[in-house]
N, CA, C and O atoms as a printed pandas DataFrame, in Angstrom:
     atom_number atom_name residue_name chain_id  residue_number  x_coord  y_coord  z_coord
0              1         N          ASP        A               1    7.808   -5.595  -29.166
1              2        CA          ASP        A               1    6.417   -5.945  -29.353
2              3         C          ASP        A               1    5.712   -6.013  -28.008
3              4         O          ASP        A               1    6.231   -6.589  -27.052
4              5         N          PHE        A               2    4.542   -5.429  -27.943
5              6        CA          PHE        A               2    3.727   -5.486  -26.742
6              7         C          PHE        A               2    2.434   -6.215  -27.057
7              8         O          PHE        A               2    1.852   -6.039  -28.127
8              9         N          LYS        A               3    1.997   -7.023  -26.126
9             10        CA          LYS        A               3    0.745   -7.757  -26.288
10            11         C          LYS        A               3   -0.292   -7.125  -25.372
11            12         O          LYS        A               3   -0.076   -7.013  -24.166
12            13         N          ASP        A               4   -1.407   -6.718  -25.938
13            14        CA          ASP        A               4   -2.506   -6.202  -25.136
14            15         C          ASP        A               4   -3.339   -7.398  -24.700
15            16         O          ASP        A               4   -4.055   -7.992  -25.505
16            17         N          ASP        A               5   -3.243   -7.742  -23.443
17            18        CA          ASP        A               5   -3.903   -8.943  -22.927
18            19         C          ASP        A               5   -5.239   -8.620  -22.274
19            20         O          ASP        A               5   -5.828   -9.482  -21.622
20            21         N          VAL        A               6   -5.727   -7.395  -22.439
21            22        CA          VAL        A               6   -7.000   -6.944  -21.885
22            23         C          VAL        A               6   -7.101   -7.344  -20.415
23            24         O          VAL        A               6   -7.949   -8.152  -20.034
24            25         N          ILE        A               7   -6.220   -6.765  -19.596
25            26        CA          ILE        A               7   -6.153   -7.135  -18.182
26            27         C          ILE        A               7   -6.935   -6.193  -17.278
27            28         O          ILE        A               7   -6.963   -6.375  -16.060
28            29         N          HIS        A               8   -7.576   -5.179  -17.877
29            30        CA          HIS        A               8   -8.351   -4.236  -17.069
30            31         C          HIS        A               8   -9.631   -3.851  -17.789
31            32         O          HIS        A               8   -9.632   -3.608  -18.996
32            33         N          SER        A               9  -10.710   -3.799  -17.040
33            34        CA          SER        A               9  -11.998   -3.358  -17.559
34            35         C          SER        A               9  -12.444   -2.138  -16.767
35            36         O          SER        A               9  -12.285   -2.098  -15.547
36            37         N          THR        A              10  -12.990   -1.160  -17.439
37            38        CA          THR        A              10  -13.514    0.017  -16.727
38            39         C          THR        A              10  -14.964   -0.177  -16.309
39            40         O          THR        A              10  -15.526    0.686  -15.635
40            41         N          THR        A              11  -15.589   -1.298  -16.696
41            42        CA          THR        A              11  -16.987   -1.526  -16.356
42            43         C          THR        A              11  -17.224   -2.726  -15.450
43            44         O          THR        A              11  -18.183   -2.725  -14.678
44            45         N          VAL        A              12  -16.367   -3.759  -15.522
45            46        CA          VAL        A              12  -16.522   -4.961  -14.703
46            47         C          VAL        A              12  -15.286   -5.113  -13.822
47            48         O          VAL        A              12  -14.169   -5.228  -14.326
48            49         N          ASN        A              13  -15.488   -5.113  -12.505
49            50        CA          ASN        A              13  -14.366   -5.230  -11.558
50            51         C          ASN        A              13  -13.245   -4.239  -11.882
51            52         O          ASN        A              13  -12.082   -4.621  -12.013
52            53         N          ALA        A              14  -13.608   -2.986  -12.006
53            54        CA          ALA        A              14  -12.677   -1.939  -12.438
54            55         C          ALA        A              14  -11.500   -1.752  -11.478
55            56         O          ALA        A              14  -10.499   -1.140  -11.851
56            57         N          HIS        A              15  -11.599   -2.260  -10.267
57            58        CA          HIS        A              15  -10.512   -2.122   -9.295
58            59         C          HIS        A              15   -9.436   -3.198   -9.473
59            60         O          HIS        A              15   -8.428   -3.177   -8.767
60            61         N          ARG        A              16   -9.631   -4.114  -10.383
61            62        CA          ARG        A              16   -8.719   -5.247  -10.534
62            63         C          ARG        A              16   -7.884   -5.167  -11.816
63            64         O          ARG        A              16   -8.283   -4.569  -12.815
64            65         N          ILE        A              17   -6.712   -5.796  -11.741
65            66        CA          ILE        A              17   -5.960   -6.174  -12.931
66            67         C          ILE        A              17   -6.072   -7.686  -12.989
67            68         O          ILE        A              17   -5.589   -8.388  -12.100
68            69         N          GLU        A              18   -6.710   -8.183  -14.036
69            70        CA          GLU        A              18   -6.971   -9.614  -14.155
70            71         C          GLU        A              18   -5.934  -10.255  -15.072
71            72         O          GLU        A              18   -5.689   -9.778  -16.180
72            73         N          ILE        A              19   -5.342  -11.316  -14.608
73            74        CA          ILE        A              19   -4.262  -11.993  -15.321
74            75         C          ILE        A              19   -4.846  -13.028  -16.281
75            76         O          ILE        A              19   -5.573  -13.931  -15.866
76            77         N          ASN        A              20   -4.523  -12.890  -17.562
77            78        CA          ASN        A              20   -4.996  -13.828  -18.584
78            79         C          ASN        A              20   -3.897  -14.766  -19.068
79            80         O          ASN        A              20   -4.188  -15.818  -19.637
80            81         N          THR        A              21   -2.649  -14.399  -18.851
81            82        CA          THR        A              21   -1.515  -15.212  -19.271
82            83         C          THR        A              21   -0.643  -15.499  -18.058
83            84         O          THR        A              21   -0.171  -14.571  -17.401
84            85         N          SER        A              22   -0.423  -16.773  -17.755
85            86        CA          SER        A              22    0.419  -17.139  -16.612
86            87         C          SER        A              22    1.858  -16.701  -16.850
87            88         O          SER        A              22    2.359  -16.759  -17.973
88            89         N          GLY        A              23    2.521  -16.262  -15.775
89            90        CA          GLY        A              23    3.923  -15.887  -15.868
90            91         C          GLY        A              23    4.332  -14.966  -14.742
91            92         O          GLY        A              23    3.571  -14.736  -13.802
92            93         N          LYS        A              24    5.534  -14.443  -14.843
93            94        CA          LYS        A              24    6.054  -13.500  -13.857
94            95         C          LYS        A              24    5.724  -12.089  -14.329
95            96         O          LYS        A              24    5.954  -11.740  -15.487
96            97         N          TYR        A              25    5.183  -11.283  -13.421
97            98        CA          TYR        A              25    4.752   -9.931  -13.738
98            99         C          TYR        A              25    5.509   -8.907  -12.901
99           100         O          TYR        A              25    5.742   -9.107  -11.709
100          101         N          ALA        A              26    5.882   -7.822  -13.540
101          102        CA          ALA        A              26    6.373   -6.638  -12.833
102          103         C          ALA        A              26    5.148   -5.788  -12.540
103          104         O          ALA        A              26    4.430   -5.392  -13.459
104          105         N          LEU        A              27    4.908   -5.508  -11.276
105          106        CA          LEU        A              27    3.752   -4.724  -10.845
106          107         C          LEU        A              27    4.249   -3.406  -10.276
107          108         O          LEU        A              27    5.176   -3.389   -9.467
108          109         N          HIS        A              28    3.646   -2.311  -10.689
109          110        CA          HIS        A              28    4.085   -0.981  -10.274
110          111         C          HIS        A              28    2.868   -0.091  -10.066
111          112         O          HIS        A              28    1.899   -0.158  -10.823
112          113         N          ALA        A              29    2.927    0.735   -9.044
113          114        CA          ALA        A              29    1.878    1.723   -8.809
114          115         C          ALA        A              29    2.517    2.974   -8.229
115          116         O          ALA        A              29    3.526    2.900   -7.527
116          117         N          ALA        A              30    1.928    4.109   -8.525
117          118        CA          ALA        A              30    2.422    5.374   -7.984
118          119         C          ALA        A              30    1.247    6.329   -7.829
119          120         O          ALA        A              30    0.295    6.292   -8.608
120          121         N          MET        A              31    1.326    7.177   -6.826
121          122        CA          MET        A              31    0.299    8.190   -6.579
122          123         C          MET        A              31    0.840    9.215   -5.589
123          124         O          MET        A              31    1.907    9.024   -5.005
124          125         N          THR        A              32    0.102   10.293   -5.407
125          126        CA          THR        A              32    0.495   11.332   -4.454
126          127         C          THR        A              32   -0.707   11.678   -3.582
127          128         O          THR        A              32   -1.784   11.983   -4.095
128          129         N          PHE        A              33   -0.524   11.631   -2.280
129          130        CA          PHE        A              33   -1.555   12.043   -1.325
130          131         C          PHE        A              33   -1.487   13.549   -1.107
131          132         O          PHE        A              33   -0.410   14.139   -1.188
132          133         N          THR        A              34   -2.621   14.171   -0.834
133          134        CA          THR        A              34   -2.625   15.582   -0.472
134          135         C          THR        A              34   -1.858   15.777    0.827
135          136         O          THR        A              34   -1.693   14.842    1.610
136          137         N          ALA        A              35   -1.390   17.006    1.049
137          138        CA          ALA        A              35   -0.608   17.332    2.244
138          139         C          ALA        A              35   -1.467   17.213    3.502
139          140         O          ALA        A              35   -2.646   17.567    3.510
140          141         N          ASN        A              36   -0.845   16.710    4.554
141          142        CA          ASN        A              36   -1.473   16.621    5.869
142          143         C          ASN        A              36   -0.353   16.298    6.851
143          144         O          ASN        A              36    0.478   15.432    6.576
144          145         N          ALA        A              37   -0.321   16.978    7.982
145          146        CA          ALA        A              37    0.798   16.857    8.918
146          147         C          ALA        A              37    0.707   15.646    9.850
147          148         O          ALA        A              37    1.568   15.464   10.710
148          149         N          THR        A              38   -0.324   14.821    9.686
149          150        CA          THR        A              38   -0.535   13.718   10.613
150          151         C          THR        A              38   -0.478   12.382    9.897
151          152         O          THR        A              38   -0.965   12.253    8.774
152          153         N          GLY        A              39    0.112   11.390   10.540
153          154        CA          GLY        A              39    0.012   10.013   10.087
154          155         C          GLY        A              39    0.968    9.591    8.993
155          156         O          GLY        A              39    1.887   10.316    8.612
156          157         N          THR        A              40    0.717    8.394    8.508
157          158        CA          THR        A              40    1.541    7.727    7.515
158          159         C          THR        A              40    0.666    7.349    6.329
159          160         O          THR        A              40   -0.533    7.121    6.485
160          161         N          ARG        A              41    1.269    7.283    5.133
161          162        CA          ARG        A              41    0.565    6.887    3.916
162          163         C          ARG        A              41    1.080    5.518    3.495
163          164         O          ARG        A              41    2.265    5.219    3.644
164          165         N          TYR        A              42    0.192    4.695    2.973
165          166        CA          TYR        A              42    0.543    3.328    2.594
166          167         C          TYR        A              42    0.014    3.022    1.195
167          168         O          TYR        A              42   -1.033    3.531    0.795
168          169         N          VAL        A              43    0.738    2.197    0.463
169          170        CA          VAL        A              43    0.257    1.632   -0.790
170          171         C          VAL        A              43    0.689    0.170   -0.807
171          172         O          VAL        A              43    1.795   -0.165   -0.381
172          173         N          ALA        A              44   -0.186   -0.691   -1.300
173          174        CA          ALA        A              44    0.100   -2.127   -1.304
174          175         C          ALA        A              44   -0.473   -2.764   -2.564
175          176         O          ALA        A              44   -1.406   -2.240   -3.172
176          177         N          VAL        A              45    0.096   -3.893   -2.942
177          178        CA          VAL        A              45   -0.461   -4.736   -3.995
178          179         C          VAL        A              45   -0.960   -6.000   -3.315
179          180         O          VAL        A              45   -0.226   -6.661   -2.580
180          181         N          LYS        A              46   -2.224   -6.325   -3.574
181          182        CA          LYS        A              46   -2.873   -7.462   -2.926
182          183         C          LYS        A              46   -3.434   -8.388   -4.002
183          184         O          LYS        A              46   -3.925   -7.923   -5.031
184          185         N          ASN        A              47   -3.362   -9.708   -3.762
185          186        CA          ASN        A              47   -3.909  -10.652   -4.744
186          187         C          ASN        A              47   -5.320  -11.098   -4.360
187          188         O          ASN        A              47   -5.863  -10.667   -3.343
188          189         N          GLN        A              48   -5.903  -11.964   -5.186
189          190        CA          GLN        A              48   -7.289  -12.395   -4.990
190          191         C          GLN        A              48   -7.484  -13.172   -3.702
191          192         O          GLN        A              48   -8.612  -13.269   -3.218
192          193         N          ALA        A              49   -6.431  -13.726   -3.133
193          194        CA          ALA        A              49   -6.531  -14.465   -1.873
194          195         C          ALA        A              49   -6.455  -13.538   -0.660
195          196         O          ALA        A              49   -6.586  -13.983    0.480
196          197         N          GLY        A              50   -6.241  -12.235   -0.919
197          198        CA          GLY        A              50   -6.132  -11.284    0.183
198          199         C          GLY        A              50   -4.714  -11.146    0.721
199          200         O          GLY        A              50   -4.495  -10.478    1.732
200          201         N          THR        A              51   -3.748  -11.775    0.050
201          202        CA          THR        A              51   -2.354  -11.703    0.466
202          203         C          THR        A              51   -1.706  -10.440   -0.081
203          204         O          THR        A              51   -1.805  -10.146   -1.272
204          205         N          TYR        A              52   -1.044   -9.698    0.793
205          206        CA          TYR        A              52   -0.306   -8.521    0.350
206          207         C          TYR        A              52    1.014   -8.984   -0.245
207          208         O          TYR        A              52    1.840   -9.577    0.449
208          209         N          LEU        A              53    1.215   -8.712   -1.535
209          210        CA          LEU        A              53    2.436   -9.117   -2.220
210          211         C          LEU        A              53    3.580   -8.173   -1.892
211          212         O          LEU        A              53    4.741   -8.583   -1.872
212          213         N          THR        A              54    3.263   -6.934   -1.638
213          214        CA          THR        A              54    4.238   -5.933   -1.213
214          215         C          THR        A              54    3.484   -4.744   -0.636
215          216         O          THR        A              54    2.338   -4.484   -1.002
216          217         N          ILE        A              55    4.133   -4.031    0.263
217          218        CA          ILE        A              55    3.526   -2.850    0.884
218          219         C          ILE        A              55    4.620   -1.817    1.131
219          220         O          ILE        A              55    5.753   -2.162    1.468
220          221         N          SER        A              56    4.271   -0.570    0.963
221          222        CA          SER        A              56    5.214    0.517    1.197
222          223         C          SER        A              56    4.536    1.554    2.082
223          224         O          SER        A              56    3.347    1.835    1.932
224          225         N          GLU        A              57    5.300    2.114    2.999
225          226        CA          GLU        A              57    4.752    3.172    3.850
226          227         C          GLU        A              57    5.681    4.376    3.822
227          228         O          GLU        A              57    6.904    4.241    3.786
228          229         N          VAL        A              58    5.068    5.556    3.840
229          230        CA          VAL        A              58    5.816    6.809    3.789
230          231         C          VAL        A              58    5.234    7.744    4.841
231          232         O          VAL        A              58    4.016    7.913    4.898
232          233         N          PRO        A              59    6.069    8.355    5.672
233          234        CA          PRO        A              59    5.550    9.306    6.657
234          235         C          PRO        A              59    5.064   10.583    5.972
235          236         O          PRO        A              59    5.417   10.848    4.823
236          237         N          ASN        A              60    4.269   11.358    6.669
237          238        CA          ASN        A              60    3.789   12.620    6.114
238          239         C          ASN        A              60    4.961   13.584    5.914
239          240         O          ASN        A              60    6.010   13.446    6.543
240          241         N          ASN        A              61    4.763   14.557    5.030
241          242        CA          ASN        A              61    5.783   15.562    4.719
242          243         C          ASN        A              61    5.471   16.917    5.339
243          244         O          ASN        A              61    6.053   17.928    4.947
244          245         N          GLY        A              62    4.566   16.945    6.296
245          246        CA          GLY        A              62    4.167   18.208    6.896
246          247         C          GLY        A              62    2.867   18.712    6.298
247          248         O          GLY        A              62    2.329   18.122    5.362
248          249         N          ALA        A              63    2.376   19.796    6.845
249          250        CA          ALA        A              63    1.052   20.301    6.487
250          251         C          ALA        A              63    0.974   20.900    5.088
251          252         O          ALA        A              63   -0.126   21.061    4.560
252          253         N          SER        A              64    2.101   21.232    4.475
253          254        CA          SER        A              64    2.026   21.923    3.188
254          255         C          SER        A              64    2.687   21.171    2.030
255          256         O          SER        A              64    2.780   21.710    0.927
256          257         N          VAL        A              65    3.144   19.945    2.257
257          258        CA          VAL        A              65    3.845   19.200    1.199
258          259         C          VAL        A              65    3.106   17.884    0.926
259          260         O          VAL        A              65    2.890   17.080    1.834
260          261         N          ALA        A              66    2.726   17.682   -0.327
261          262        CA          ALA        A              66    2.065   16.442   -0.722
262          263         C          ALA        A              66    3.025   15.259   -0.548
263          264         O          ALA        A              66    4.243   15.437   -0.527
264          265         N          VAL        A              67    2.467   14.059   -0.426
265          266        CA          VAL        A              67    3.264   12.865   -0.168
266          267         C          VAL        A              67    3.235   11.935   -1.386
267          268         O          VAL        A              67    2.241   11.244   -1.609
268          269         N          PRO        A              68    4.326   11.913   -2.180
269          270        CA          PRO        A              68    4.384   10.954   -3.283
270          271         C          PRO        A              68    4.778    9.580   -2.749
271          272         O          PRO        A              68    5.582    9.460   -1.824
272          273         N          ILE        A              69    4.196    8.557   -3.349
273          274        CA          ILE        A              69    4.508    7.200   -2.923
274          275         C          ILE        A              69    4.422    6.280   -4.139
275          276         O          ILE        A              69    3.519    6.407   -4.966
276          277         N          LYS        A              70    5.372    5.358   -4.233
277          278        CA          LYS        A              70    5.330    4.387   -5.320
278          279         C          LYS        A              70    5.752    3.028   -4.795
279          280         O          LYS        A              70    6.368    2.908   -3.736
280          281         N          ILE        A              71    5.403    2.012   -5.564
281          282        CA          ILE        A              71    5.673    0.653   -5.142
282          283         C          ILE        A              71    5.933   -0.198   -6.381
283          284         O          ILE        A              71    5.362    0.051   -7.443
284          285         N          ALA        A              72    6.788   -1.193   -6.242
285          286        CA          ALA        A              72    7.058   -2.099   -7.355
286          287         C          ALA        A              72    7.449   -3.464   -6.805
287          288         O          ALA        A              72    8.087   -3.561   -5.757
288          289         N          THR        A              73    7.069   -4.499   -7.506
289          290        CA          THR        A              73    7.447   -5.858   -7.151
290          291         C          THR        A              73    7.345   -6.739   -8.385
291          292         O          THR        A              73    6.716   -6.360   -9.373
292          293         N          ALA        A              74    7.946   -7.888   -8.331
293          294        CA          ALA        A              74    7.779   -8.910   -9.366
294          295         C          ALA        A              74    7.166  -10.128   -8.692
295          296         O          ALA        A              74    7.574  -10.516   -7.597
296          297         N          TYR        A              75    6.177  -10.729   -9.357
297          298        CA          TYR        A              75    5.464  -11.834   -8.727
298          299         C          TYR        A              75    4.934  -12.777   -9.806
299          300         O          TYR        A              75    4.464  -12.332  -10.853
300          301         N          SER        A              76    5.014  -14.069   -9.545
301          302        CA          SER        A              76    4.474  -15.067  -10.475
302          303         C          SER        A              76    2.970  -15.194  -10.264
303          304         O          SER        A              76    2.504  -15.404   -9.144
304          305         N          LEU        A              77    2.219  -15.065  -11.351
305          306        CA          LEU        A              77    0.767  -15.130  -11.305
306          307         C          LEU        A              77    0.270  -16.127  -12.344
307          308         O          LEU        A              77    0.925  -16.357  -13.361
308          309         N          THR        A              78   -0.880  -16.711  -12.081
309          310        CA          THR        A              78   -1.484  -17.708  -12.953
310          311         C          THR        A              78   -2.717  -17.116  -13.619
311          312         O          THR        A              78   -3.422  -16.306  -13.017
312          313         N          ALA        A              79   -2.978  -17.513  -14.850
313          314        CA          ALA        A              79   -4.190  -17.066  -15.531
314          315         C          ALA        A              79   -5.398  -17.292  -14.619
315          316         O          ALA        A              79   -5.564  -18.370  -14.046
316          317         N          GLY        A              80   -6.221  -16.282  -14.496
317          318        CA          GLY        A              80   -7.368  -16.334  -13.590
318          319         C          GLY        A              80   -7.129  -15.603  -12.281
319          320         O          GLY        A              80   -8.082  -15.241  -11.592
320          321         N          ASN        A              81   -5.862  -15.381  -11.928
321          322        CA          ASN        A              81   -5.534  -14.574  -10.744
322          323         C          ASN        A              81   -5.862  -13.116  -11.028
323          324         O          ASN        A              81   -5.992  -12.711  -12.183
324          325         N          TRP        A              82   -5.993  -12.339   -9.973
325          326        CA          TRP        A              82   -6.099  -10.892  -10.137
326          327         C          TRP        A              82   -5.386  -10.210   -8.988
327          328         O          TRP        A              82   -5.212  -10.784   -7.913
328          329         N          VAL        A              83   -4.978   -8.979   -9.232
329          330        CA          VAL        A              83   -4.340   -8.156   -8.215
330          331         C          VAL        A              83   -5.035   -6.797   -8.191
331          332         O          VAL        A              83   -5.683   -6.387   -9.154
332          333         N          GLU        A              84   -4.879   -6.122   -7.074
333          334        CA          GLU        A              84   -5.391   -4.760   -6.949
334          335         C          GLU        A              84   -4.420   -3.952   -6.106
335          336         O          GLU        A              84   -3.679   -4.500   -5.289
336          337         N          VAL        A              85   -4.435   -2.662   -6.312
337          338        CA          VAL        A              85   -3.620   -1.758   -5.511
338          339         C          VAL        A              85   -4.522   -1.169   -4.441
339          340         O          VAL        A              85   -5.634   -0.720   -4.719
340          341         N          VAL        A              86   -4.024   -1.180   -3.217
341          342        CA          VAL        A              86   -4.774   -0.656   -2.075
342          343         C          VAL        A              86   -3.977    0.502   -1.495
343          344         O          VAL        A              86   -2.780    0.370   -1.239
344          345         N          VAL        A              87   -4.634    1.632   -1.288
345          346        CA          VAL        A              87   -3.990    2.768   -0.629
346          347         C          VAL        A              87   -4.764    3.090    0.641
347          348         O          VAL        A              87   -5.992    3.009    0.668
348          349         N          PHE        A              88   -4.045    3.450    1.682
349          350        CA          PHE        A              88   -4.693    3.853    2.920
350          351         C          PHE        A              88   -3.769    4.782    3.675
351          352         O          PHE        A              88   -2.579    4.883    3.378
352          353         N          GLN        A              89   -4.335    5.454    4.649
353          354        CA          GLN        A              89   -3.579    6.418    5.447
354          355         C          GLN        A              89   -4.225    6.502    6.817
355          356         O          GLN        A              89   -5.391    6.146    6.989
356          357         N          ASP        A              90   -3.459    6.976    7.792
357          358        CA          ASP        A              90   -3.980    7.043    9.164
358          359         C          ASP        A              90   -3.874    8.446    9.753
359          360         O          ASP        A              90   -3.468    8.620   10.902
360          361         N          SER        A              91   -4.244    9.440    8.953
361          362        CA          SER        A              91   -4.185   10.832    9.425
362          363         C          SER        A              91   -5.331   11.177   10.369
363          364         O          SER        A              91   -5.273   12.166   11.100
364          365         N          GLY        A              92   -6.371   10.352   10.342
365          366        CA          GLY        A              92   -7.550   10.646   11.158
366          367         C          GLY        A              92   -8.624   11.391   10.392
367          368         O          GLY        A              92   -9.705   11.633   10.928
368          369         N          GLY        A              93   -8.348   11.761    9.147
369          370        CA          GLY        A              93   -9.323   12.455    8.303
370          371         C          GLY        A              93   -9.231   11.945    6.883
371          372         O          GLY        A              93   -8.345   11.159    6.547
372          373         N          ALA        A              94  -10.151   12.397    6.057
373          374        CA          ALA        A              94  -10.141   11.986    4.652
374          375         C          ALA        A              94   -9.043   12.729    3.894
375          376         O          ALA        A              94   -8.886   13.942    4.040
376          377         N          LEU        A              95   -8.286   11.991    3.085
377          378        CA          LEU        A              95   -7.281   12.581    2.201
378          379         C          LEU        A              95   -7.561   12.104    0.783
379          380         O          LEU        A              95   -8.001   10.973    0.578
380          381         N          THR        A              96   -7.310   12.952   -0.174
381          382        CA          THR        A              96   -7.497   12.573   -1.570
382          383         C          THR        A              96   -6.150   12.363   -2.237
383          384         O          THR        A              96   -5.108   12.713   -1.684
384          385         N          LEU        A              97   -6.183   11.792   -3.424
385          386        CA          LEU        A              97   -4.977   11.649   -4.226
386          387         C          LEU        A              97   -4.878   12.854   -5.158
387          388         O          LEU        A              97   -5.880   13.303   -5.713
388          389         N          VAL        A              98   -3.682   13.364   -5.321
389          390        CA          VAL        A              98   -3.426   14.528   -6.157
390          391         C          VAL        A              98   -3.138   14.056   -7.574
391          392         O          VAL        A              98   -2.480   13.033   -7.761
392          393         N          VAL        A              99   -3.611   14.773   -8.555
393          394        CA          VAL        A              99   -3.362   14.434   -9.946
394          395         C          VAL        A              99   -2.138   15.203  -10.449
395          396         O          VAL        A              99   -2.064   16.423  -10.299
396          397         N          ASN        A             100   -1.181   14.491  -11.042
397          398        CA          ASN        A             100   -0.012   15.063  -11.719
398          399         C          ASN        A             100    1.014   15.745  -10.827
399          400         O          ASN        A             100    1.759   16.588  -11.326
400          401         N          GLN        A             101    1.098   15.433   -9.539
401          402        CA          GLN        A             101    2.117   16.058   -8.696
402          403         C          GLN        A             101    2.629   15.107   -7.649
403          404         O          GLN        A             101    1.847   14.756   -6.765
404          405         N          PRO        A             102    3.841   14.663   -7.658
405          406        CA          PRO        A             102    4.695   14.493   -8.835
406          407         C          PRO        A             102    4.375   13.196   -9.570
407          408         O          PRO        A             102    4.802   13.017  -10.711
408          409         N          TYR        A             103    3.629   12.284   -8.937
409          410        CA          TYR        A             103    3.222   11.043   -9.599
410          411         C          TYR        A             103    1.722   11.070   -9.823
411          412         O          TYR        A             103    0.959   11.187   -8.864
412          413         N          TYR        A             104    1.290   10.964  -11.055
413          414        CA          TYR        A             104   -0.136   10.806  -11.275
414          415         C          TYR        A             104   -0.509    9.384  -10.866
415          416         O          TYR        A             104    0.303    8.467  -10.990
416          417         N          ALA        A             105   -1.718    9.202  -10.388
417          418        CA          ALA        A             105   -2.136    7.885   -9.911
418          419         C          ALA        A             105   -2.225    6.913  -11.084
419          420         O          ALA        A             105   -2.996    7.117  -12.022
420          421         N          HIS        A             106   -1.426    5.858  -11.011
421          422        CA          HIS        A             106   -1.470    4.855  -12.061
422          423         C          HIS        A             106   -0.985    3.510  -11.544
423          424         O          HIS        A             106   -0.290    3.418  -10.532
424          425         N          VAL        A             107   -1.375    2.478  -12.271
425          426        CA          VAL        A             107   -1.005    1.097  -11.946
426          427         C          VAL        A             107   -0.548    0.433  -13.240
427          428         O          VAL        A             107   -1.139    0.651  -14.297
428          429         N          GLU        A             108    0.503   -0.376  -13.156
429          430        CA          GLU        A             108    1.018   -1.080  -14.332
430          431         C          GLU        A             108    1.259   -2.548  -13.986
431          432         O          GLU        A             108    1.615   -2.882  -12.855
432          433         N          ALA        A             109    1.062   -3.408  -14.966
433          434        CA          ALA        A             109    1.406   -4.828  -14.866
434          435         C          ALA        A             109    2.057   -5.242  -16.183
435          436         O          ALA        A             109    1.443   -5.158  -17.247
436          437         N          TRP        A             110    3.299   -5.687  -16.094
437          438        CA          TRP        A             110    4.055   -6.092  -17.279
438          439         C          TRP        A             110    4.422   -7.566  -17.156
439          440         O          TRP        A             110    4.996   -7.985  -16.150
440          441         N          LEU        A             111    4.094   -8.349  -18.174
441          442        CA          LEU        A             111    4.518   -9.737  -18.227
442          443         C          LEU        A             111    6.007   -9.745  -18.573
443          444         O          LEU        A             111    6.393   -9.297  -19.653
444          445         N          ILE        A             112    6.844  -10.250  -17.665
445          446        CA          ILE        A             112    8.287  -10.214  -17.891
446          447         C          ILE        A             112    8.905  -11.593  -18.071
447          448         O          ILE        A             112   10.101  -11.698  -18.343
448          449         N          GLY        A             113    8.121  -12.647  -17.926
449          450        CA          GLY        A             113    8.641  -13.996  -18.131
450          451         C          GLY        A             113    7.553  -15.032  -17.947
451          452         O          GLY        A             113    6.558  -14.792  -17.263
452          453         N          THR        A             114    7.750  -16.186  -18.562
453          454        CA          THR        A             114    6.753  -17.250  -18.426
454          455         C          THR        A             114    7.376  -18.469  -17.789
455          456         O          THR        A             114    6.697  -19.476  -17.589
């Protein structure tokens, strides 16, 4: 059984996952950056206090290979808390996220215990 706790809105604070039920959550995100031979790619999960709950960094794969990156953590959250996924890179230029290769950009939050 899965409970839809309405933790995401596409119209209000669309960048957040808002916690409605207190407990321990499995948080996961994955995406792929376009290829670029410079710099490092980062993905992080940050809470409403600005604290990074986890961060992952991956070096570039060269000028012709996209950079897949994923992150996962478990964290206790209280109703009213929110988290967001932050991605950044330091190539010196703008990079976009690639759709469907090999990770489509997505974020998940699963209540795994209370």
